[in-house]
DOGU-495762 format. One record per atom (N, C-alpha, C): x, y, z; residue in three letters. Coordinates in steps of 0.02 Angstrom, whole numbers, plus 50000, padded with zeros to 5 digits. Atoms other than C-alpha are relative to their C-alpha. Last residue first. Layout:
XYZALA...
END
This chain:
499354996649999UNK507224971750125UNK500544995150020UNK499475003249962UNK505464966050083UNK500645004149997UNK499394996050004UNK503784972150023UNK500534996450041UNK499515000449946UNK502304960949987UNK500565005049986UNK499314998950021UNK500714962649884UNK500454999450061UNK499455002749960UNK498874958149891UNK500675001949970UNK499384998450034UNK497334967349828UNK500564998050046UNK499434998949954UNK495724959249886UNK500615001349957UNK499375002350028UNK494034959949798UNK500545001250053UNK499414999549957UNK492244961249860UNK500604997349962UNK499605006049987UNK490934963649724UNK500605001550045UNK500295003449942UNK489584977349727UNK500394993650019UNK500725000050006UNK490574989049613UNK499714996850063UNK500024998450071UNK492364983649639UNK499264999649981UNK500645001550034UNK492494984249828UNK500075002249927UNK500284994550040UNK494154983349918UNK499334997749972UNK500665001550025UNK495104973150047UNK499735006049962UNK500434994149999UNK496964976650058UNK499324998149972UNK500635002450028UNK498024961650104UNK499515005750007UNK500594995750000UNK499824967050136UNK499424996549966UNK500515002850043UNK501324956450185UNK499365004250007UNK500684997749983UNK502844965450254UNK499524996849950UNK500504999050053UNK504444955450238UNK499365002650030UNK499794994550044UNK506054955150341UNK499525001349942UNK499415002050038UNK505604938250419UNK500195005149946UNK499675006249978UNK503854943350474UNK500594998749954UNK499275000550007UNK502884959750466UNK500254993350027UNK499785004849950UNK501004960450434UNK500744998749988UNK499725006350023UNK500534976050337UNK500194995650059UNK500565004650014UNK499354989650399UNK500254993349973UNK500215003649940UNK500824998550485UNK499414995249987UNK499545005549988UNK501555003350316UNK499764995750058UNK499624998949939UNK500045014250276UNK500414993750016UNK500175004949949UNK499535011150096UNK500445001250061UNK499445001249955UNK499585026149980UNK499784995550057UNK500275001249932UNK498255024649845UNK500594998250044UNK499455001949956UNK498665031549672UNK499734999850070UNK499994998549929UNK497345032649537UNK500664998150032UNK499375002249969UNK496915032249352UNK500005002250073UNK499614994849966UNK495095033649296UNK500654996950028UNK499574997150051UNK494015023649175UNK500425005850027UNK499805003950060UNK492675020049304UNK500435004149953UNK500535000950050UNK492705030849462UNK500244995749941UNK499724998950066UNK494025027649596UNK499444998849948UNK500465002650051UNK493325029649771UNK500285002049932UNK499924997350067UNK494705031849900UNK499504996649954UNK500155004750054UNK494395029650086UNK500085003549932UNK500614998450036UNK495255042050202UNK499904994949944UNK500575001749959UNK496545038350336UNK499335001549968UNK500354993849982UNK497915047950242UNK499384998650043UNK499564996049958UNK499055032650243UNK499685006650020UNK499744994050034UNK497615022250180UNK500445004150046UNK499345001650029UNK497375004750249UNK500335006049969UNK499555002949949UNK495945008950370UNK500684998049973UNK499644995049960UNK495135020950245UNK500514996850046UNK500214998149933UNK494645007350122UNK500445005150036UNK499465002349957UNK494865006649932UNK499895002950070UNK499984996549936UNK493285008349826UNK500534996750044UNK499585003749954UNK493375003949641UNK500035004150064UNK499504996849958UNK491935011149539UNK500394994950042UNK500234998349933UNK491035001449403UNK500575003150040UNK500614996050009UNK491234999649214UNK499715002150067UNK500635003649990UNK493024993649239UNK499415004849989UNK500355000150064UNK494525002549164UNK499354996150004UNK500635003649995UNK495175007149337UNK499645000649933UNK500534997550043UNK496985012149306UNK499394995550010UNK500305003750055UNK498405009949425UNK499475003749962UNK500144995450054UNK499475014249572UNK499674996249944UNK500315003750055UNK499545005149737UNK499815005249949UNK500594997150033UNK500745014949847UNK499764995249945UNK500115002550067UNK502005008449974UNK499365003149971UNK500545004750005UNK502325020050120UNK499964997349929UNK500484998550053UNK503995028250144UNK499464994750001UNK500645003449993UNK505115028950296UNK499525002349946UNK500035006049960UNK506935032950262UNK499354996450003UNK499575001049942UNK506915045650121UNK499834993750038UNK499315001150017UNK505505050550006UNK500404998950064UNK499504997049956UNK503625050250013UNK500704998649974UNK500174993149985UNK502425038349928UNK500525002750048UNK499904997949930UNK503015022649845UNK499805007250007UNK499544994349995UNK502585013049688UNK500115001550073UNK499814997649933UNK501694996849644UNK500505005749994UNK499275000449992UNK500774993049483UNK500155002950069UNK499674997749939UNK498954989349448UNK500754999449995UNK499285000350012UNK497874988149292UNK500345002950061UNK499584996149954UNK496064984049335UNK500744998949982UNK500104992850012UNK494904978849192UNK500385004450050UNK499624997750058UNK495554960949182UNK499925007549988UNK500424995450037UNK494964957049359UNK500425002949942UNK499664996350053UNK495644942249456UNK499505004449961UNK499905003650063UNK494694937049610UNK500285004549946UNK500385006249994UNK495794941349696UNK499285001750015UNK500694998949980UNK496864955849634UNK499664993250001UNK500475004650030UNK498754954449629UNK499315001450027UNK500645000649965UNK500014968249658UNK499564995049963UNK500554997150038UNK501784965749595UNK499364999050041UNK500285004650050UNK503054962349728UNK499505003749957UNK500725001149992UNK504014976249814UNK499774995249945UNK500315002950059UNK505854978949844UNK499274998650015UNK499614998050059UNK506884989949960UNK499734996849937UNK500045004850055UNK505824989950115UNK500385002649940UNK500225006549976UNK505924997850287UNK499904994949945UNK500635001950031UNK506965012250218UNK499804993050022UNK500254995150049UNK508305016650343UNK499344997849972UNK499564999750057UNK509325003350435UNK499785005049947UNK499474995149989UNK508415007150598UNK500485000749941UNK499395003649982UNK506894997650527UNK500565005250008UNK499465000950048UNK505395008850524UNK500574996050029UNK500055006650029UNK503755007450620UNK500564998549950UNK500314999450066UNK503625026150652UNK499934993249966UNK500704998049989UNK503965023350837UNK499625000549934UNK500355005649970UNK505545013650792UNK499265001750010UNK500105005250050UNK506135027150674UNK499614994250027UNK500504997450048UNK505845040750805UNK499874994849946UNK500655000249966UNK506765030350937UNK499455002449953UNK500215007049998UNK508215027450818UNK499324999350033UNK500205001950068UNK508325046150782UNK499764992849998UNK500654996850013UNK508325050150969UNK499754998149930UNK500505003749962UNK509735037550997UNK499305002949987UNK500095006450035UNK510755045450857UNK499474995950036UNK500404998850060UNK510475062950931UNK499864993449963UNK500684999049979UNK511085056751102UNK499545001249940UNK
END
């Protein structure tokens, strides 16, 4: 009964019953490309269900604004110029197909729209 309850909890949380819903992550790409943003991928949390995290440095002369609807905390993140950051992406905001989550995170870099894309897989 405990095992069934654990599987139900994992399923409700959007996790694969095998544990962590992803074991590898692509690099993050920004479209259109921006040489003043340095991004890398990490993870938030520990154990079975973790959210991917976009980590980086905004070396642009304008703020980077990441939206609330993709944030695991449900709050937008404004990254001032020349500041490092970590933005936890809620796993449920990705599109799942063939053991891969695909993420497209819209953002604003100053007054310009950009998109940060990455995938996770297992």
